C-alpha positions as CSV (number, residue, x, y, z in Angstrom):
1,M,-64.5,9.4,-36.8
2,L,-64.3,8.2,-40.4
3,P,-67.3,6.9,-42.2
4,K,-67.4,3.1,-42.9
5,V,-67.9,1.2,-46.2
6,A,-68.6,-2.6,-45.9
7,I,-68.0,-5.1,-48.6
8,V,-70.5,-8.0,-48.5
9,G,-71.3,-10.9,-50.7
10,R,-71.2,-14.7,-51.0
11,P,-67.9,-16.5,-50.9
12,N,-65.4,-16.4,-53.8
13,V,-66.8,-13.4,-55.6
14,G,-63.5,-11.5,-55.1
15,K,-64.3,-9.3,-52.1
16,S,-60.8,-9.5,-50.7
17,T,-59.2,-8.8,-54.1
18,L,-61.4,-5.7,-54.4
19,F,-60.6,-4.7,-50.9
20,N,-56.8,-4.9,-51.6
21,R,-57.2,-2.9,-54.7
22,I,-59.0,-0.1,-53.0
23,I,-56.6,0.2,-50.0
24,G,-53.6,-0.3,-52.3
25,S,-52.0,-3.3,-50.6
26,R,-52.4,-7.0,-50.0
27,L,-53.6,-6.7,-46.5
28,S,-56.4,-9.2,-46.9
29,I,-55.5,-12.8,-47.8
30,T,-56.9,-13.9,-51.2
31,D,-57.3,-17.4,-52.5
32,D,-59.6,-19.3,-54.9
33,A,-60.9,-21.5,-52.1
34,K,-64.3,-20.5,-50.7
35,G,-64.3,-18.7,-47.4
36,I,-60.6,-17.9,-47.2
37,T,-61.3,-14.6,-45.4
38,R,-61.4,-16.0,-41.9
39,D,-61.1,-12.7,-40.0
40,R,-62.7,-9.3,-40.5
41,I,-60.1,-7.0,-42.0
42,Y,-60.3,-3.2,-41.6
43,A,-58.2,-0.5,-43.3
44,K,-58.3,3.2,-44.1
45,A,-58.8,4.0,-47.8
46,T,-58.7,7.4,-49.5
47,W,-60.3,8.5,-52.8
48,L,-60.3,12.1,-54.2
49,S,-59.2,13.4,-50.8
50,R,-62.1,11.6,-48.9
51,S,-61.1,9.0,-46.4
52,F,-63.1,6.2,-45.0
53,N,-62.7,2.9,-43.2
54,L,-63.1,-0.1,-45.5
55,I,-64.4,-3.4,-44.0
56,D,-63.7,-6.7,-45.7
57,T,-66.1,-9.5,-44.5
58,G,-66.2,-13.3,-44.9
59,G,-68.6,-14.7,-47.5
60,I,-72.2,-15.2,-46.6
61,E,-73.0,-18.8,-47.5
62,I,-76.5,-20.1,-47.1
63,S,-75.7,-23.7,-47.7
64,D,-74.0,-24.1,-44.3
65,A,-77.3,-24.7,-42.5
66,P,-76.0,-25.4,-39.0
67,F,-74.4,-22.0,-38.9
68,L,-76.9,-20.0,-41.0
69,A,-78.1,-17.9,-38.0
70,E,-74.5,-16.9,-36.9
71,I,-73.4,-16.0,-40.4
72,K,-76.4,-13.9,-41.0
73,A,-75.9,-12.2,-37.6
74,Q,-72.3,-11.3,-38.6
75,A,-73.5,-9.9,-41.9
76,Q,-76.2,-7.9,-40.3
77,I,-73.8,-6.2,-37.8
78,A,-71.5,-5.2,-40.7
79,I,-74.5,-3.8,-42.5
80,D,-75.6,-1.9,-39.4
81,E,-72.2,-0.4,-38.7
82,A,-71.5,0.7,-42.3
83,D,-72.5,4.0,-43.9
84,V,-72.3,2.6,-47.5
85,I,-72.5,-1.0,-48.6
86,L,-70.8,-2.6,-51.6
87,F,-72.7,-5.7,-52.5
88,V,-70.3,-7.8,-54.6
89,T,-71.4,-10.5,-57.1
90,E,-69.5,-12.0,-60.0
91,C,-70.4,-12.5,-63.7
92,R,-68.8,-15.9,-64.3
93,S,-71.2,-17.8,-62.1
94,G,-74.1,-15.5,-62.8
95,L,-76.9,-14.7,-60.4
96,T,-77.0,-17.4,-57.6
97,D,-79.5,-18.3,-54.9
98,E,-77.0,-17.0,-52.4
99,D,-76.9,-13.6,-54.1
100,L,-80.7,-13.5,-53.9
101,V,-80.7,-14.3,-50.2
102,I,-78.2,-11.5,-49.5
103,A,-80.1,-9.1,-51.7
104,K,-83.2,-9.9,-49.6
105,M,-81.3,-9.0,-46.5
106,L,-80.4,-5.6,-48.0
107,Y,-83.9,-4.7,-49.1
108,S,-84.8,-3.4,-45.7
109,V,-81.6,-1.3,-45.4
110,T,-82.1,2.4,-45.9
111,K,-78.3,3.0,-46.4
112,P,-76.8,3.5,-49.9
113,I,-76.2,0.1,-51.5
114,I,-73.9,-0.1,-54.5
115,P,-74.2,-3.4,-56.5
116,V,-70.9,-4.5,-57.9
117,V,-70.4,-7.3,-60.5
118,N,-66.8,-8.5,-60.3
119,K,-64.5,-10.4,-62.7
120,V,-65.6,-8.4,-65.7
121,D,-62.1,-8.4,-67.0
122,D,-62.9,-8.9,-70.7
123,Q,-65.3,-7.2,-73.1
124,K,-67.0,-10.6,-73.7
125,F,-68.2,-10.7,-70.1
126,Q,-69.8,-7.2,-70.4
127,D,-73.2,-8.6,-71.5
128,M,-73.3,-10.9,-68.5
129,I,-74.0,-8.0,-66.1
130,Y,-77.6,-7.4,-67.3
131,E,-79.2,-10.2,-65.3
132,F,-78.0,-8.5,-62.1
133,Y,-80.5,-5.7,-62.7
134,S,-83.1,-8.2,-61.4
135,L,-81.7,-7.8,-57.9
136,G,-83.6,-4.5,-57.8
137,L,-80.8,-2.6,-56.1
138,G,-80.0,-0.2,-58.9
139,D,-77.5,-0.2,-61.8
140,P,-74.8,-2.8,-61.3
141,Y,-71.2,-1.6,-61.7
142,P,-68.9,-3.9,-63.7
143,V,-65.4,-4.2,-62.3
144,S,-62.3,-6.4,-62.3
145,G,-60.7,-6.4,-58.9
146,A,-57.8,-8.4,-60.2
147,H,-57.0,-5.9,-62.9
148,G,-58.3,-2.7,-61.3
149,I,-60.9,-2.1,-64.0
150,G,-63.9,0.1,-63.1
151,L,-62.7,0.8,-59.5
152,G,-62.8,4.6,-60.1
153,D,-66.5,4.4,-61.0
154,I,-67.6,2.6,-57.9
155,L,-65.3,4.8,-55.6
156,D,-66.9,7.9,-57.2
157,E,-70.2,6.5,-56.3
158,V,-69.1,5.6,-52.8
159,I,-67.9,9.2,-51.9
160,K,-71.1,10.6,-53.3
161,H,-72.9,8.8,-50.5
162,L,-70.4,9.2,-47.6
163,P,-71.6,11.3,-44.7
164,S,-69.4,14.1,-43.5
165,D,-66.5,12.9,-41.2
166,K,-67.9,12.4,-37.7
167,K,-66.1,14.7,-35.3
168,D,-66.5,13.9,-31.6
169,E,-67.2,17.2,-29.9
170,T,-68.5,15.7,-26.7
171,Y,-65.4,16.6,-24.6
172,P,-63.1,19.7,-24.6
173,D,-59.7,19.5,-26.2
174,D,-57.8,19.8,-22.9
175,M,-59.4,16.7,-21.5
176,I,-57.3,13.6,-21.9
177,K,-59.2,10.9,-23.9
178,F,-57.8,7.4,-23.9
179,S,-59.1,4.0,-24.9
180,I,-58.3,0.6,-23.4
181,V,-57.6,-1.9,-26.2
182,G,-56.4,-5.4,-26.4
183,R,-57.3,-8.9,-27.3
184,P,-60.0,-10.6,-25.2
185,N,-59.4,-11.4,-21.6
186,V,-56.3,-9.4,-21.0
187,G,-58.0,-7.4,-18.2
188,K,-59.5,-4.4,-19.9
189,S,-62.7,-4.4,-17.9
190,S,-60.8,-4.9,-14.6
191,L,-58.6,-1.9,-15.4
192,F,-61.6,0.1,-16.4
193,N,-63.2,-0.6,-13.1
194,V,-60.1,0.2,-11.1
195,L,-59.6,3.5,-13.0
196,T,-63.2,4.6,-12.5
197,G,-63.7,3.2,-9.1
198,K,-67.0,1.6,-10.2
199,E,-68.1,-1.9,-11.1
200,R,-69.7,-0.6,-14.2
201,V,-68.3,-3.2,-16.6
202,I,-69.0,-6.9,-16.1
203,V,-65.7,-8.7,-15.3
204,S,-65.7,-12.3,-16.5
205,P,-63.0,-14.9,-17.3
206,I,-65.0,-15.7,-20.4
207,E,-63.5,-14.2,-23.5
208,G,-65.6,-11.5,-25.3
209,T,-67.8,-10.5,-22.4
210,T,-67.6,-6.8,-23.2
211,R,-69.1,-5.9,-26.6
212,D,-69.6,-2.2,-26.7
213,A,-67.5,0.9,-26.0
214,V,-68.2,2.6,-22.7
215,D,-67.2,6.2,-21.9
216,T,-66.6,7.5,-18.4
217,V,-65.3,10.9,-17.2
218,L,-63.0,10.6,-14.2
219,T,-60.8,12.9,-12.1
220,Y,-57.3,12.1,-10.8
221,N,-55.1,14.7,-9.1
222,K,-57.6,17.4,-10.1
223,R,-57.3,16.6,-13.8
224,K,-60.1,15.2,-15.9
225,Y,-59.8,12.2,-18.2
226,V,-62.2,10.3,-20.4
227,V,-61.6,6.6,-20.4
228,I,-63.2,4.5,-23.2
229,D,-63.4,0.8,-22.6
230,T,-63.7,-1.3,-25.7
231,A,-64.6,-4.8,-26.6
232,G,-61.7,-7.2,-27.1
233,I,-60.1,-7.5,-30.5
234,R,-60.1,-11.2,-31.4
235,K,-58.5,-13.0,-34.3
236,S,-60.4,-16.2,-35.0
237,G,-59.9,-19.1,-37.5
238,K,-63.6,-19.8,-38.0
239,V,-65.8,-17.9,-40.3
240,Y,-68.9,-18.9,-38.5
241,E,-67.8,-17.4,-35.2
242,N,-70.6,-15.5,-33.4
243,A,-71.4,-11.8,-33.8
244,E,-68.9,-10.8,-31.1
245,K,-66.2,-10.7,-33.7
246,Y,-67.6,-7.4,-35.1
247,S,-66.9,-5.7,-31.7
248,V,-63.6,-4.8,-33.3
249,I,-65.4,-2.2,-35.4
250,R,-66.5,-0.5,-32.2
251,A,-63.0,-0.8,-30.8
252,L,-61.7,1.0,-33.9
253,D,-64.3,3.8,-33.3
254,A,-63.0,4.1,-29.7
255,I,-59.4,4.4,-30.9
256,D,-60.5,7.0,-33.4
257,R,-62.2,9.1,-30.7
258,S,-59.2,8.8,-28.4
259,D,-55.9,10.7,-28.1
260,I,-54.1,7.8,-26.5
261,G,-54.5,4.1,-26.9
262,L,-53.6,1.8,-23.9
263,V,-52.5,-1.5,-25.4
264,L,-52.9,-4.2,-22.7
265,I,-50.8,-7.3,-22.7
266,D,-51.4,-10.3,-20.5
267,A,-48.3,-11.0,-18.4
268,E,-49.4,-14.5,-17.6
269,K,-49.8,-15.6,-21.3
270,G,-47.0,-13.5,-22.6
271,I,-46.8,-11.6,-25.9
272,L,-48.9,-13.1,-28.6
273,E,-49.1,-12.2,-32.3
274,Q,-52.6,-10.7,-31.7
275,D,-51.1,-8.1,-29.3
276,K,-49.0,-6.7,-32.1
277,H,-52.1,-6.8,-34.3
278,V,-54.0,-4.6,-31.8
279,A,-51.1,-2.2,-31.4
280,G,-51.0,-1.9,-35.1
281,Y,-54.6,-0.4,-35.0
282,V,-53.4,2.3,-32.6
283,K,-50.4,3.1,-34.8
284,D,-52.4,3.2,-38.0
285,A,-54.8,5.6,-36.4
286,Y,-51.8,7.9,-35.5
287,K,-52.7,7.9,-31.8
288,A,-50.3,8.2,-28.9
289,C,-49.6,4.8,-27.4
290,L,-48.9,3.3,-24.0
291,I,-48.1,-0.4,-23.5
292,V,-49.6,-1.7,-20.3
293,V,-48.5,-5.1,-19.1
294,N,-51.3,-6.4,-16.9
295,K,-51.5,-9.3,-14.4
296,W,-48.0,-8.5,-13.2
297,D,-48.8,-10.1,-9.9
298,L,-48.9,-13.5,-11.7
299,V,-45.3,-13.3,-12.9
300,E,-42.4,-14.8,-10.9
301,K,-40.0,-12.0,-10.5
302,D,-36.4,-11.3,-9.7
303,T,-34.3,-8.1,-10.1
304,K,-34.0,-8.6,-13.9
305,T,-37.6,-9.6,-14.7
306,M,-38.9,-6.1,-15.6
307,K,-35.8,-5.4,-17.7
308,K,-36.2,-8.7,-19.6
309,W,-39.8,-8.0,-20.3
310,T,-39.0,-4.5,-21.5
311,E,-36.4,-5.9,-23.9
312,E,-38.8,-8.5,-25.2
313,I,-41.5,-5.9,-25.8
314,R,-39.1,-3.6,-27.6
315,E,-38.1,-6.6,-29.8
316,N,-41.7,-7.5,-30.7
317,F,-43.1,-4.0,-31.0
318,Q,-40.4,-2.2,-33.0
319,F,-43.0,-0.4,-35.0
320,I,-44.0,1.5,-31.9
321,N,-40.7,1.8,-30.2
322,Y,-41.6,5.2,-29.0
323,A,-44.4,3.9,-26.7
324,P,-43.6,3.8,-22.9
325,I,-44.2,0.6,-20.9
326,V,-45.8,0.2,-17.5
327,F,-46.4,-2.9,-15.4
328,I,-49.6,-3.1,-13.4
329,S,-52.0,-5.4,-11.6
330,A,-55.5,-4.2,-12.2
331,K,-57.0,-7.0,-10.1
332,Y,-55.0,-5.9,-7.0
333,N,-54.9,-2.1,-7.9
334,K,-51.1,-2.1,-8.0
335,R,-49.0,0.5,-9.8
336,I,-52.1,2.1,-11.4
337,Q,-50.7,5.6,-10.8
338,T,-48.0,4.9,-13.3
339,I,-50.6,5.0,-16.0
340,Y,-51.7,8.5,-15.1
341,D,-48.1,9.7,-14.9
342,E,-47.5,8.5,-18.5
343,L,-50.9,9.7,-19.8
344,D,-50.0,13.3,-18.8
345,V,-46.6,13.0,-20.6
346,L,-48.2,11.5,-23.7
347,H,-50.9,14.1,-23.9
348,T,-48.3,16.8,-23.8
349,S,-46.3,15.1,-26.5
350,Y,-49.3,14.5,-28.7
351,N,-50.3,18.2,-28.6
352,M,-46.8,19.6,-28.8
353,R,-46.3,22.7,-30.9
354,I,-42.7,23.6,-31.9
355,S,-41.8,27.1,-33.1
356,T,-40.7,27.4,-36.7
357,G,-37.3,29.0,-35.8
358,L,-36.4,26.3,-33.3
359,L,-37.6,23.5,-35.6
360,N,-35.4,24.7,-38.5
361,Q,-32.4,25.1,-36.2
362,V,-32.7,21.4,-35.0
363,V,-33.2,20.2,-38.6
364,S,-30.3,22.2,-39.8
365,D,-28.0,20.8,-37.0
366,A,-29.2,17.3,-37.8
367,V,-28.3,17.7,-41.5
368,A,-24.9,19.1,-40.5
369,M,-24.2,16.1,-38.2
370,N,-25.4,13.6,-40.8
371,P,-25.6,15.0,-44.3
372,T,-28.1,13.6,-46.8
373,P,-26.3,10.9,-48.9
374,L,-25.2,11.6,-52.5
375,T,-27.2,9.6,-55.1
376,P,-26.8,9.2,-58.8
377,R,-29.6,11.7,-59.3
378,G,-28.1,14.2,-56.9
379,K,-28.2,15.2,-53.3
380,G,-31.3,15.9,-51.3
381,K,-31.5,19.4,-49.7
382,I,-33.9,20.5,-47.0
383,L,-34.8,24.1,-47.6
384,Y,-37.3,24.8,-44.9
385,A,-39.3,23.1,-42.2
386,T,-42.6,23.9,-40.5
387,Q,-45.1,22.2,-38.2
388,V,-48.6,22.1,-39.7
389,E,-50.6,20.1,-37.2
390,T,-50.7,18.5,-33.7
391,K,-52.4,15.3,-32.7
392,P,-49.9,14.0,-33.8
393,P,-47.2,16.5,-34.4
394,T,-47.0,16.8,-38.2
395,F,-44.1,18.5,-40.0
396,V,-43.6,19.5,-43.6
397,L,-40.1,19.6,-45.0
398,F,-39.7,21.6,-48.2
399,V,-37.0,20.0,-50.3
400,N,-35.4,20.2,-53.7
401,D,-36.6,16.7,-54.7
402,E,-38.5,14.4,-52.4
403,D,-37.4,11.3,-54.4
404,L,-33.8,11.9,-53.2
405,F,-34.7,11.1,-49.6
406,H,-34.5,7.5,-48.4
407,F,-37.0,6.4,-45.7
408,S,-34.0,5.7,-43.4
409,Y,-33.0,9.3,-43.5
410,I,-36.6,10.4,-42.6
411,R,-36.4,8.0,-39.7
412,Y,-33.1,9.7,-38.6
413,L,-34.8,13.1,-38.7
414,E,-37.8,11.7,-36.7
415,N,-35.4,10.3,-34.1
416,T,-33.6,13.6,-33.9
417,L,-36.9,15.4,-33.3
418,R,-37.9,13.0,-30.6
419,K,-34.5,13.4,-28.9
420,N,-34.7,17.2,-28.9
421,F,-38.3,17.8,-28.1
422,E,-39.2,14.8,-25.9
423,L,-41.9,13.5,-28.1
424,T,-42.6,10.6,-25.9
425,G,-45.2,8.0,-26.9
426,T,-46.6,9.9,-29.9
427,P,-46.3,9.1,-33.5
428,V,-44.6,11.8,-35.6
429,K,-45.6,12.6,-39.2
430,I,-43.0,14.0,-41.6
431,I,-44.2,15.0,-45.0
432,L,-41.8,15.9,-47.8
433,R,-42.9,18.5,-50.4
434,N,-41.0,19.8,-53.4
435,K,-40.5,23.5,-53.1
436,D,-41.9,24.2,-56.5
437,K,-45.3,22.7,-55.4
438,G,-45.9,25.9,-53.4
439,D,-46.3,26.8,-49.7
440,V,-48.5,25.0,-47.2
């Protein structure tokens, strides 16, 4: 499991801008209005070959008295979950009472805290950082998230304090580990109880009942599995929502520890935008994926209902079009065996190893059937292919010039590999490398 870095601070200091700079995309919404970050955003970031999960949080605002306890609780959970904390202030407003309150919260924290003074995008603001020494949290780092100034310095400091990547060695590799993920109240706890045969998890119609990940080893048809039940991933429009929102962090941990993610969809409510949001977490973690449509007993059916649902899912989840789909009723223990059937197939695909000779033959045939297109700069050539990793299957293609290959052609090669080697339900990584960069 990757270490975590949390970005905390009062509203409107540029936390989301800083977050976007570090991960290299505009994943988090940025705006000049206070408190625009309404949901917790999580993304993987890499610096100097070290990877970590970055957490962007809503601003901690002390003036909103009715919700002070809830806001502090959310901040405290983020602090508890993180391995390193970036405490962001900004030079234009100077040191504020809100900054001092947040600093006071951090005094009892034993984890590394890196004070960051944002919006130092001109030399004339450089002298404004000195008052932030009074926070007593060490040397403040001047940065400009908007212009990317100073980010290298704080990231160098971050990776100095990162713990080693956490590897889950609790279970043997041949044991199938899967997590149950989905937005709240889609039936995760009910499915967990059916799979394990125990009423271990409280089942409630109230959203957000489950808050922590729970591991259980079970046996089905003489094969052992580890099922990891997770708290629901919720997207809320209110920054003062209670601490349950941070259960998504633990859900991401569960996904990281799994080989396969079961993405649950509520058949009664239909496909919601948040279902795609949840599935995106599984895809981004490069885990095998199974889409499970729960509460199938509540759907009025005819001979074409399942086909229509399948088509709708494929339309909405094109980014994981390789994921199988099963339809179940956890409440009435219907069609549960179809999950196990797919888990066995997915585990085989996720761990598939293809011989170099056979791989090169398939790639060569694919190029012969559909040659690489001619571009003004030349024609791409694949010189050699090899598999370098499993979980998921990862392939390196040595080419004459990686810039000559359009992403659509890489997708064609991926689809060819899936067709020839039955890579059901698993993501596939294809890495291009110029031959002159040396062997793997």
